[in-house]
C-alpha positions as CSV (number, residue, x, y, z in Angstrom):
1,M,28.1,167.9,136.4
2,K,28.0,168.3,140.3
3,K,24.9,170.8,139.8
4,T,23.3,168.4,137.2
5,V,23.3,165.6,139.9
6,F,22.1,167.9,143.0
7,A,19.2,169.1,140.5
8,L,18.3,165.4,140.1
9,M,18.3,164.8,143.9
10,I,16.3,167.9,144.4
11,F,13.7,166.3,141.8
12,L,13.6,163.0,143.1
13,F,13.2,164.2,146.7
14,N,10.3,166.3,145.9
15,Q,8.6,163.6,143.9
16,L,9.0,161.5,147.0
17,S,7.6,163.9,149.1
18,A,4.6,164.3,147.4
19,Q,3.7,160.8,148.2
20,E,2.1,161.3,151.4
21,K,1.8,158.3,153.5
22,I,-1.6,158.0,155.6
23,I,-2.3,155.7,158.6
24,V,-5.7,154.6,158.1
25,W,-6.8,153.8,161.5
26,P,-6.5,156.0,164.3
27,K,-4.1,154.8,167.3
28,G,-5.9,152.0,169.3
29,Q,-9.0,151.9,167.1
30,M,-7.6,149.3,164.5
31,P,-10.6,146.6,164.8
32,N,-10.1,143.0,164.5
33,S,-6.7,143.1,166.1
34,K,-5.1,141.0,168.8
35,G,-2.8,144.0,169.7
36,L,0.3,141.9,168.4
37,Q,3.2,144.5,167.8
38,L,4.0,143.4,164.1
39,K,6.8,144.6,161.9
40,T,6.4,145.3,158.2
41,E,8.3,142.5,156.3
42,E,9.3,142.4,152.7
43,K,10.4,139.4,150.4
44,E,11.7,140.0,147.1
45,G,10.1,143.4,146.9
46,R,6.7,142.1,148.1
47,I,5.0,143.0,151.7
48,V,4.2,139.8,153.2
49,Q,3.5,141.4,156.6
50,L,2.0,144.7,157.5
51,K,2.4,146.7,160.8
52,E,-0.6,148.8,160.5
53,T,-2.8,149.5,157.5
54,E,-1.4,152.4,155.2
55,L,-2.6,154.8,152.4
56,F,0.2,156.3,149.9
57,A,-1.4,159.5,148.2
58,F,-0.5,160.0,144.6
59,L,-1.7,163.4,143.6
60,P,-1.5,165.4,140.0
61,P,-0.6,169.1,139.9
62,K,-3.4,171.0,141.3
63,E,-3.7,172.7,137.9
64,E,-4.4,169.5,136.1
65,R,-6.3,167.5,138.9
66,K,-10.0,166.4,138.3
67,Q,-12.8,165.8,140.8
68,M,-12.4,161.9,140.3
69,A,-10.1,159.6,142.8
70,V,-9.3,156.3,142.7
71,I,-7.7,153.7,145.5
72,V,-5.5,151.4,144.0
73,I,-5.6,147.6,145.7
74,P,-2.6,145.7,145.2
75,G,-2.9,141.9,144.5
76,G,-0.6,139.0,145.9
77,G,-3.1,136.0,146.6
78,Y,-4.0,137.6,150.0
79,Y,-0.6,136.4,151.1
80,K,1.8,139.3,149.7
81,L,1.3,142.9,148.5
82,T,2.7,143.7,145.0
83,Y,2.7,147.3,146.3
84,D,5.0,148.7,143.8
85,L,3.9,147.0,140.3
86,G,0.4,146.6,141.4
87,G,0.2,149.9,143.4
88,F,2.8,152.5,142.6
89,Q,3.0,152.2,139.2
90,I,-0.8,152.1,138.6
91,A,-1.1,155.2,140.7
92,K,1.4,157.1,138.8
93,W,-0.3,156.4,135.6
94,F,-3.7,157.7,137.0
95,N,-1.9,161.1,137.9
96,T,-1.2,161.5,134.0
97,L,-4.8,161.5,133.3
98,G,-5.4,164.4,136.1
99,I,-6.9,161.7,138.7
100,S,-5.7,161.5,142.2
101,A,-4.7,158.1,143.6
102,F,-4.5,156.2,146.7
103,V,-2.5,153.2,146.9
104,L,-3.7,150.7,149.9
105,N,-1.7,148.4,151.7
106,Y,-4.2,146.3,153.6
107,R,-3.9,143.5,156.4
108,L,-3.2,140.5,154.9
109,P,-5.8,137.7,156.0
110,T,-2.6,135.8,156.8
111,S,-1.4,137.8,159.6
112,P,-1.2,136.2,163.2
113,D,-2.7,139.4,164.6
114,L,-6.2,139.0,163.5
115,K,-9.3,137.6,165.3
116,Q,-11.2,137.1,162.2
117,K,-9.0,136.5,159.2
118,E,-11.5,137.1,156.0
119,I,-12.9,140.4,157.0
120,A,-9.6,142.1,157.6
121,P,-9.1,143.7,154.2
122,L,-12.6,144.5,153.7
123,Q,-12.3,146.7,157.0
124,D,-9.1,148.2,155.5
125,I,-10.5,149.1,152.5
126,Q,-14.0,150.5,153.8
127,A,-12.0,152.6,156.1
128,A,-9.8,153.9,153.4
129,I,-12.8,154.6,151.3
130,K,-14.3,156.8,154.4
131,Y,-11.1,158.3,155.2
132,I,-10.9,159.8,151.5
133,R,-14.4,160.9,151.3
134,K,-13.9,162.6,155.0
135,N,-11.3,164.3,153.7
136,A,-11.8,165.0,149.9
137,S,-11.8,168.9,150.2
138,Q,-8.3,168.5,151.8
139,Y,-7.2,166.7,148.4
140,G,-9.1,169.0,145.7
141,I,-11.6,165.9,144.8
142,S,-15.2,165.1,145.2
143,P,-16.3,162.7,147.9
144,D,-18.8,161.5,145.2
145,Q,-16.1,160.4,142.7
146,V,-14.2,157.9,144.7
147,G,-13.7,154.7,143.2
148,V,-11.4,151.4,143.4
149,I,-9.2,149.4,141.1
150,G,-7.9,145.9,142.1
151,T,-5.5,144.0,140.5
152,S,-5.8,139.6,140.9
153,A,-6.7,139.4,144.5
154,G,-7.0,143.0,144.8
155,G,-9.9,142.9,142.4
156,H,-11.5,140.3,144.5
157,L,-11.3,143.0,147.3
158,A,-12.3,145.7,145.0
159,A,-15.3,143.7,144.2
160,T,-16.2,142.5,147.9
161,V,-16.3,146.3,149.0
162,S,-18.5,147.1,145.9
163,N,-20.9,144.6,147.0
164,I,-20.8,144.0,150.8
165,V,-23.0,146.7,152.6
166,T,-22.4,145.9,156.1
167,D,-20.0,148.5,157.6
168,Y,-17.2,146.5,159.6
169,T,-15.0,149.3,160.3
170,E,-16.4,150.0,163.7
171,L,-15.7,153.8,163.4
172,Q,-18.3,155.8,165.2
173,G,-19.5,159.3,165.2
174,D,-19.4,161.7,162.3
175,W,-17.7,158.3,160.5
176,E,-21.1,156.5,160.5
177,D,-22.7,158.3,157.9
178,I,-20.2,157.7,155.1
179,S,-20.9,155.1,152.8
180,T,-18.1,152.6,152.2
181,I,-19.6,151.6,148.6
182,P,-17.0,152.9,146.0
183,N,-18.6,155.0,143.2
184,F,-17.3,152.9,140.6
185,A,-14.9,149.9,140.3
186,I,-12.1,148.8,137.9
187,L,-11.5,144.9,138.0
188,V,-7.8,143.7,136.3
189,S,-7.6,140.2,136.0
190,P,-9.9,139.8,139.2
191,V,-10.4,136.8,141.2
192,I,-14.2,136.6,141.4
193,D,-15.2,132.8,142.2
194,L,-13.7,131.1,145.2
195,G,-15.2,127.5,144.1
196,E,-14.8,126.0,140.6
197,F,-12.8,128.5,139.1
198,A,-10.8,129.7,142.2
199,H,-7.4,130.8,142.4
200,V,-6.6,128.2,145.1
201,G,-4.0,130.2,146.7
202,S,-6.5,133.1,146.9
203,R,-8.8,131.2,148.6
204,N,-6.7,129.6,150.9
205,S,-5.3,132.4,152.2
206,L,-8.5,134.4,152.7
207,L,-10.8,131.6,154.2
208,G,-8.3,129.0,154.9
209,E,-7.9,125.3,153.3
210,N,-11.0,123.8,154.7
211,A,-13.6,126.6,153.9
212,S,-17.2,125.4,154.0
213,L,-19.1,125.4,150.7
214,E,-21.4,128.4,152.4
215,K,-18.3,130.5,153.1
216,I,-16.8,129.7,149.8
217,K,-20.3,130.7,147.7
218,E,-20.4,133.8,150.4
219,Y,-17.1,135.2,149.0
220,S,-17.3,134.5,145.7
221,M,-18.5,137.9,144.3
222,Q,-20.7,136.8,141.2
223,N,-23.2,136.0,144.1
224,R,-23.0,139.1,145.7
225,V,-23.9,141.5,142.9
226,T,-27.0,143.6,142.9
227,E,-28.8,146.4,141.2
228,K,-26.8,148.5,143.5
229,T,-23.3,147.5,142.6
230,P,-21.4,150.4,141.2
231,P,-20.7,150.9,137.5
232,T,-17.9,148.3,136.8
233,I,-15.3,147.7,134.0
234,L,-13.6,144.5,133.7
235,F,-10.2,143.5,131.8
236,H,-8.9,139.9,131.7
237,A,-6.7,137.8,129.1
238,Q,-8.1,134.7,127.7
239,N,-4.7,132.9,128.1
240,D,-4.5,133.7,132.0
241,R,-3.4,130.5,133.5
242,T,-3.3,131.9,137.2
243,V,-6.9,133.3,137.3
244,P,-9.1,131.7,134.5
245,V,-10.9,134.5,132.5
246,T,-14.1,132.5,133.7
247,N,-14.1,134.8,136.6
248,S,-14.4,138.0,135.1
249,I,-17.3,136.2,132.8
250,L,-19.3,135.1,135.8
251,Y,-19.0,138.6,137.3
252,Y,-20.0,140.6,134.1
253,Q,-22.9,137.8,133.6
254,A,-24.3,138.8,137.2
255,M,-23.8,142.4,136.3
256,T,-25.7,142.1,133.2
257,K,-28.8,140.2,134.9
258,N,-28.6,142.9,137.8
259,K,-28.4,145.7,135.0
260,V,-25.4,147.0,136.5
261,K,-23.6,149.1,134.0
262,G,-20.3,148.6,132.8
263,A,-18.0,146.6,130.3
264,M,-15.8,143.8,130.1
265,F,-12.8,143.5,127.6
266,I,-11.2,140.2,126.9
267,F,-7.8,140.2,125.2
268,P,-6.6,136.9,123.2
269,E,-3.1,137.2,125.4
270,G,-1.7,139.0,128.2
271,E,-1.7,135.9,131.1
272,H,-1.7,137.1,134.2
273,K,0.2,140.1,133.5
274,I,-2.0,143.1,132.3
275,G,-0.6,146.5,133.7
276,I,1.2,149.3,133.1
277,N,3.9,147.6,130.9
278,N,2.4,144.8,128.9
279,K,3.9,142.5,126.0
280,S,1.6,143.5,123.1
281,D,0.0,146.8,121.9
282,L,-3.3,144.8,121.8
283,T,-3.3,144.1,125.3
284,D,-1.8,147.6,126.4
285,N,-5.0,149.2,125.0
286,W,-6.7,148.3,128.3
287,K,-5.5,151.8,129.8
288,T,-6.9,153.6,127.0
289,L,-10.4,151.8,127.2
290,C,-10.3,152.7,131.0
291,S,-9.6,156.4,130.5
292,D,-12.3,156.7,128.0
293,W,-14.7,154.8,130.1
294,L,-14.0,156.9,133.0
295,K,-14.7,159.9,131.1
296,T,-18.1,158.8,130.6
297,L,-18.4,158.5,134.4
298,D,-17.0,162.1,134.9
299,N,-19.3,163.6,132.5
300,K,-22.7,162.4,134.4
């Protein structure tokens, strides 16, 4: 019995140690900061304040590892991070496909440390993309097959980094030549519109309660899609009462208008809970559909 417990402890230790924690910004180079010394805080299993931007690397065995990698962007309405359910668990699922996954804990726009709140999450995902591309050989992946997946507000951030070409990282030297645009995007129950069909909590956290109509339009991502938007697949539930399904529809319409390759799947049920564990077999099919779609990208 003791040997069994000891073996299990070794196994769990190896599993945990394989999840490398990466500090995204070099010390003293995190932009848009007032220099406050914050502590990471959690409430009910959700991060509500972050000390510093961090990535967690989840890597499949080298023998099974593909060239493709994905950055997982947790949701949480831009005021918390569902880093486990909307981050680590999704990353582990990608590993079963042979795909390396990196979970991004990004600065929340509600942080008191920020000078300009709405660009902080974008700065962090842009820096993460640059870091992974710069260090691709270290992880046994291709710098030209780095995508993003975001759920809920994380989907808004994934759409934002897919469409805003301005580099806000302020990283210099050889960092400047590395693109911040992902090669593909997966949006699950995404916040897209910050106007009529907005998830109000996400909008208020990102832009403030008194955001101007111009700012709302600027950060409604269906307005930012161009022919250069990367291939994107969207998943949403028709009965989602938290983020209306119209968000995905608006984005896909913009994709079609601009001839962006991709797909959209709307399930009759699933609410705002599409993820690794789903209530119905029908909704659970999003994982198979996603996997099959990624294979079409991998073959090109």
